[in-house]
C-alpha positions, 0 to 999 in steps of 0.5 A: 364631563360627558364624552359620548361614544364616536358617532356611528353615522357616516356624514361628512359634517358629522362633528358639526351636526352633532355639535348643533344637536347638542347645542340645541338640546342644551340651549336653555342652560348653555353658558349659564352652567354648561359649556359644550364643545363637540362631545365634551360638556362641562357642568359648573356650579357655585355649590355642590347642591346646585351642581348635583341639580345641574348634573341631573338636568343634563343627564336627564335631558340627554337621555330623553333625547336618546343621546348615549352617555358613557358614564365610565368616561365622565368625571364628576366633582372635579376641581381641575380638568383639561378642556380643549387644550385648556386647564380649567380650575376653580375661578381660573382658566389657563393654557397648558405650559407645553403649548406656551413653550411651543409658541415661545420656542 
């Protein structure tokens, strides 16, 4: 998962501007093998071969657009990840149990 460093520019709407820019850059493949939300990008594929190809495309595209990439913060080849308070696993998305408990209580 790609997580760029904090924006250096001081715009009031910086997150919205950044989200629009990322969506514009990745538009060609959004919801095909990419999900993007603010500074989080999930790349998903059916096979490792496709996944590798998709990672290369995303990294190359972001680099071409001068979007900084903090590789140390990226996670590749994971089968489970937290994404916007959801747990994303192979063929399953669920809510963190803490969130469900908070709603019930």
